C-alpha positions as CSV (number, residue, x, y, z in Angstrom):
1,M,253.9,433.6,269.9
2,R,255.8,436.0,268.0
3,F,252.9,438.5,268.4
4,R,253.0,438.0,272.2
5,L,256.7,438.9,272.0
6,F,255.7,441.9,269.5
7,L,252.9,443.2,271.8
8,I,255.7,443.0,275.0
9,L,258.2,444.9,273.3
10,S,255.8,447.5,271.9
11,L,254.5,448.0,275.5
12,V,258.2,448.6,276.7
13,T,258.6,451.1,274.0
14,G,255.6,452.7,274.6
15,M,256.4,453.2,278.3
16,A,259.8,454.5,277.3
17,T,258.9,457.0,274.7
18,A,256.1,458.2,277.3
19,L,258.6,458.9,279.9
20,H,259.1,462.4,279.4
21,A,256.4,463.6,282.3
22,D,256.4,463.2,285.7
23,W,258.4,460.5,288.4
24,T,255.3,458.8,289.1
25,E,255.8,456.8,285.6
26,V,258.8,455.4,286.6
27,T,257.8,454.2,290.4
28,A,254.8,452.7,288.8
29,L,257.3,450.3,287.3
30,D,258.2,449.1,290.7
31,L,255.1,447.0,291.2
32,P,255.5,443.3,290.7
33,I,254.1,441.7,288.1
34,T,251.0,439.9,289.5
35,K,249.9,437.7,286.8
36,L,252.3,435.5,284.4
37,S,252.0,432.7,282.1
38,P,251.8,429.3,283.1
39,N,254.2,428.1,280.3
40,P,257.7,429.1,282.2
41,L,259.4,430.1,278.8
42,K,256.5,432.8,278.3
43,A,256.8,433.7,282.2
44,K,260.4,434.2,281.8
45,M,259.9,436.7,278.9
46,E,257.5,438.5,280.6
47,V,259.4,439.1,283.8
48,K,262.8,440.0,281.3
49,A,260.6,442.2,279.4
50,H,259.4,443.9,282.9
51,F,263.0,444.8,283.9
52,E,264.1,445.7,280.7
53,A,260.9,448.4,280.7
54,Q,262.5,449.5,284.5
55,I,265.9,449.8,282.8
56,T,264.6,452.0,279.8
57,A,262.2,453.8,281.9
58,N,265.1,455.0,284.0
59,K,267.7,455.5,281.3
60,T,265.3,458.0,279.9
61,F,264.6,459.8,283.0
62,L,267.9,460.1,283.8
63,K,268.8,461.6,280.2
64,D,265.8,464.0,280.3
65,F,266.1,465.0,284.0
66,P,269.3,464.6,285.1
67,N,269.3,467.4,287.6
68,D,265.8,466.0,289.1
69,P,265.3,465.8,292.7
70,H,264.5,461.9,291.9
71,A,267.5,461.6,289.9
72,Y,269.6,459.8,292.8
73,D,266.4,457.3,293.1
74,S,266.4,456.7,289.3
75,R,270.2,455.6,289.5
76,V,269.4,453.2,292.6
77,R,266.5,451.7,290.5
78,L,268.1,451.4,287.3
79,A,271.1,449.3,288.8
80,V,268.6,447.2,290.6
81,A,266.9,446.4,287.7
82,Q,270.3,445.7,285.7
83,A,271.1,443.4,288.6
84,R,267.9,441.6,288.6
85,L,267.9,441.2,284.5
86,A,271.5,439.9,284.9
87,S,270.5,437.3,287.4
88,L,267.8,436.1,285.6
89,D,269.9,435.5,282.3
90,A,272.5,433.8,284.6
91,N,275.0,436.5,284.1
92,G,277.1,436.6,287.0
93,P,279.7,439.2,286.2
94,A,276.8,441.5,285.2
95,V,275.2,441.2,288.5
96,Q,278.4,442.1,290.2
97,V,279.0,445.3,288.2
98,A,275.5,446.2,289.3
99,L,275.8,445.6,292.6
100,A,279.3,447.4,292.7
101,K,277.1,450.4,291.2
102,L,274.7,450.1,294.1
103,K,277.7,449.9,296.8
104,E,279.4,453.2,295.2
105,L,275.6,454.9,295.1
106,E,275.2,454.1,298.7
107,K,278.1,456.4,299.6
108,Q,276.8,459.2,297.4
109,A,273.5,459.0,299.1
110,P,272.0,462.5,299.8
111,N,270.4,461.5,303.0
112,E,270.3,458.7,305.6
113,E,267.1,457.3,304.4
114,Q,268.2,456.8,300.8
115,H,271.7,455.4,301.8
116,A,269.2,453.2,303.8
117,E,267.1,452.3,300.8
118,A,270.0,451.7,298.5
119,M,272.0,449.4,301.0
120,F,268.6,447.3,301.6
121,R,268.3,447.0,297.9
122,R,271.5,445.7,297.8
123,I,271.6,443.3,300.4
124,S,267.8,441.9,299.0
125,L,269.5,441.3,296.0
126,Q,272.4,439.5,297.5
127,W,270.3,437.4,299.8
128,Q,269.2,435.7,296.8
129,N,272.8,434.1,296.4
130,L,274.1,433.7,299.7
131,G,276.3,430.6,298.3
132,N,275.5,426.9,298.2
133,D,277.1,425.6,301.2
134,P,274.6,426.1,304.4
135,D,277.6,427.0,306.7
136,Q,278.5,429.8,304.1
137,R,274.8,431.1,303.6
138,R,274.5,431.3,307.2
139,E,277.3,433.6,307.8
140,N,276.7,435.7,305.0
141,A,273.0,436.2,306.0
142,I,274.1,437.3,309.4
143,A,276.8,439.5,308.4
144,M,274.6,441.3,305.9
145,A,271.6,441.5,308.5
146,R,273.8,442.7,311.4
147,T,275.5,445.5,309.0
148,F,272.3,446.9,308.1
149,A,270.9,446.9,311.8
150,N,274.2,448.2,313.1
151,T,274.4,451.1,310.5
152,F,270.5,451.7,310.5
153,P,268.9,450.4,314.3
154,Q,266.1,452.5,313.9
155,D,264.9,451.5,310.5
156,R,262.1,449.0,310.3
157,R,263.8,446.6,308.2
158,S,266.6,446.0,310.7
159,P,264.7,443.6,312.8
160,R,263.5,441.7,309.9
161,L,266.7,441.3,308.3
162,L,268.1,439.6,311.6
163,A,264.8,437.6,311.9
164,E,265.6,436.3,308.3
165,A,268.9,435.5,309.3
166,E,268.1,433.7,312.5
167,A,265.7,431.7,310.6
168,L,268.9,429.9,308.8
169,C,270.7,429.1,312.5
170,D,268.0,426.1,313.6
171,N,271.1,424.0,313.8
172,H,273.2,426.7,315.5
173,P,271.0,427.4,318.7
174,E,273.3,430.0,320.7
175,E,273.6,432.0,317.2
176,K,269.8,431.9,317.0
177,A,269.2,433.1,320.3
178,K,271.4,435.9,320.0
179,L,270.0,437.2,316.8
180,I,266.5,436.7,318.3
181,D,267.3,438.8,321.1
182,E,268.8,441.6,318.8
183,A,265.8,441.7,316.8
184,L,263.4,441.6,319.3
185,S,265.5,444.6,320.7
186,L,264.4,446.6,317.4
187,S,261.0,445.2,316.8
188,K,258.4,447.8,316.8
189,E,255.9,445.6,314.7
190,D,253.5,443.4,316.5
191,A,253.4,440.8,314.0
192,L,257.2,440.5,313.6
193,T,257.6,440.6,317.5
194,Q,255.3,437.5,317.5
195,R,257.2,435.6,315.4
196,L,260.1,436.3,317.2
197,Q,258.7,435.0,320.4
198,D,257.5,432.1,318.8
199,D,261.0,431.4,317.5
200,K,262.1,431.9,321.1
201,K,259.7,429.8,322.4
202,R,261.1,426.9,320.0
203,L,264.3,427.4,321.0
204,D,263.7,426.9,324.5
205,L,262.1,423.2,323.5
206,L,265.2,422.1,322.4
207,G,266.7,419.1,324.1
208,K,263.4,419.0,326.3
209,P,260.6,416.2,326.3
210,I,257.9,417.0,323.8
211,D,254.4,416.7,325.3
212,L,252.3,416.2,321.9
213,S,249.3,414.2,321.6
214,F,246.2,414.5,319.3
215,T,243.5,412.3,317.2
216,S,244.5,411.4,313.8
217,T,242.3,412.1,310.8
218,D,241.4,408.6,310.8
219,G,240.2,408.9,314.4
220,K,243.1,407.0,316.0
221,I,244.8,408.8,319.5
222,I,248.2,409.4,319.1
223,D,250.6,410.3,322.1
224,L,254.4,410.5,321.4
225,A,254.9,409.8,325.1
226,K,253.9,406.2,324.6
227,D,256.6,406.0,321.5
228,R,259.7,406.4,323.8
229,G,262.4,404.2,322.3
230,S,261.7,405.4,318.9
231,V,262.9,408.1,316.9
232,T,259.8,410.0,315.6
233,A,259.6,412.7,312.6
234,V,256.8,415.7,313.3
235,V,256.1,417.0,310.1
236,F,254.6,420.5,310.2
237,W,252.9,421.0,306.6
238,S,250.0,422.2,304.3
239,A,248.3,420.9,301.2
240,E,247.8,424.6,300.8
241,S,251.4,425.5,301.1
242,A,253.4,424.8,297.7
243,P,256.7,424.4,299.4
244,S,255.1,421.8,301.5
245,L,254.1,419.6,298.8
246,I,257.3,419.9,297.0
247,W,259.0,419.2,300.1
248,L,257.2,416.3,301.0
249,R,257.7,414.7,297.4
250,Y,260.8,413.6,298.5
251,F,260.5,413.0,302.1
252,C,257.7,410.9,301.9
253,Q,260.0,408.5,299.7
254,Y,262.9,408.7,302.1
255,A,260.6,407.8,305.1
256,A,258.8,405.0,303.3
257,G,262.3,403.3,303.0
258,V,263.2,403.5,306.6
259,P,260.8,401.5,308.8
260,A,262.6,402.2,312.2
261,L,261.3,406.0,311.9
262,K,258.1,407.0,313.0
263,V,256.3,409.7,311.3
264,V,253.4,411.8,312.5
265,G,252.0,414.9,310.8
266,I,250.5,418.3,311.9
267,S,248.2,420.0,309.3
268,L,247.7,423.7,309.1
269,D,245.0,423.1,306.6
270,T,241.7,424.7,306.8
271,N,239.9,422.4,304.3
272,R,239.7,418.8,304.9
273,A,239.1,417.6,301.7
274,D,242.2,419.5,300.2
275,L,244.3,417.9,303.2
276,M,242.9,414.1,302.3
277,A,243.4,414.8,298.4
278,A,247.0,415.8,299.0
279,M,247.6,412.3,301.4
280,E,246.4,410.4,299.0
281,A,248.5,411.9,296.3
282,L,251.6,411.7,298.5
283,Q,250.8,408.3,299.8
284,I,250.8,409.2,303.3
285,S,249.8,406.7,305.7
286,W,251.1,408.2,309.0
287,P,248.7,409.6,311.4
288,V,247.9,413.7,310.6
289,D,246.6,415.9,313.1
290,Y,243.9,418.2,311.6
291,D,241.8,420.7,313.3
292,G,241.0,423.2,310.5
293,K,242.3,426.3,312.1
294,G,245.1,426.8,309.8
295,W,248.3,429.1,311.4
296,Q,246.1,428.9,314.6
297,N,246.4,425.2,314.7
298,T,246.4,424.5,318.5
299,I,249.7,422.3,318.3
300,A,251.4,424.6,316.1
301,R,250.5,427.3,318.6
302,K,251.5,425.4,321.3
303,F,254.8,425.1,320.0
304,G,255.4,428.5,318.1
305,V,255.5,426.8,314.8
306,N,255.6,429.7,312.1
307,T,257.2,428.1,309.0
308,L,256.0,425.5,306.6
309,P,257.2,422.9,306.0
310,T,259.1,422.3,309.3
311,L,260.5,419.0,310.2
312,W,261.1,418.0,314.2
313,L,262.9,415.1,315.4
314,I,262.3,413.5,318.2
315,D,264.8,411.4,320.0
316,R,264.6,407.9,321.5
317,E,264.1,409.7,325.2
318,G,261.3,411.9,324.0
319,R,263.2,414.7,323.6
320,L,263.2,417.4,320.5
321,A,266.6,416.8,318.9
322,S,266.1,419.3,315.8
323,L,264.0,422.9,315.5
324,N,263.9,422.2,311.8
325,A,265.6,419.4,309.9
326,R,264.0,419.8,306.7
327,D,267.1,420.8,304.5
328,N,269.4,417.7,306.1
329,Y,266.9,415.2,307.3
330,E,268.7,412.1,306.2
331,L,271.8,412.9,307.9
332,K,270.2,413.9,311.4
333,I,267.9,411.0,311.3
334,N,270.5,408.3,310.4
335,G,272.5,409.7,313.5
336,L,269.5,409.6,315.9
337,L,268.8,405.9,314.6
338,L,272.4,405.0,315.2
339,K,272.4,406.1,319.0
340,K,271.0,403.3,321.2
């Protein structure tokens, strides 16, 4: 352990002393760490060492080359690294100091491109701490996304930020619709446009009857049209999706204690063996659709589902009552069950 720490610190020191040459050595540290120790403590040390290396590198560059054309960019990188390190250490005041530096640097940007880069980096950092209250998170995300898009409408990141903001608005369909249209008007990327069109397709389904039928992994024919009168949860998930597996640990426990709730699953897996192993581990006994097509799953494509996990709730009339209730499913399910 001590040797590993000594090695990491030696590498950091080595990077710093070598930074008397060119800008490429600074920008090389922008690359994320691709391999971390499976030990959480060691992994945190490695990430921390990486941020410290970035701080040392930029401080050294600015000291040696204060008038270099890249000096402004180096100051931005320095503030970003300081914010990330402070966040890793849960040092809130230091995070705010670094963010304030970035905001001041935005005013000093030599040109529009650098202004956009500084603002985007600041917003990306703030996005990690949008608040604990869902309404606060949503409002903060929308405000930041619109500020950037209004300031830099031609920047490719503007529609992306708007798309991320609208993803938080599943329980606010009118706001979601506005953000989708704003993002579509700015998008120049086929993949992003497709994602937004998917979101629009799902939004148009809200409150309408859902036509969903499939043959489950155990050969049973499932048709939601025959389950009218019941509240049904439709879980879009994958054994290849870590967020799905983590979320399902809790949802499966909850659903097992609510016998009035019908549950069906739509698997976006490409490997049947992995799916069956996950179902066994999670004790999933409800019917699951599997066609082996991954993200091209026929049902997911039909309904424009592009996020995992996604939890649809179907009311007793067979209508889609929620675009994605994964974060507040207990409250929403209870509300639907109480309606007669």
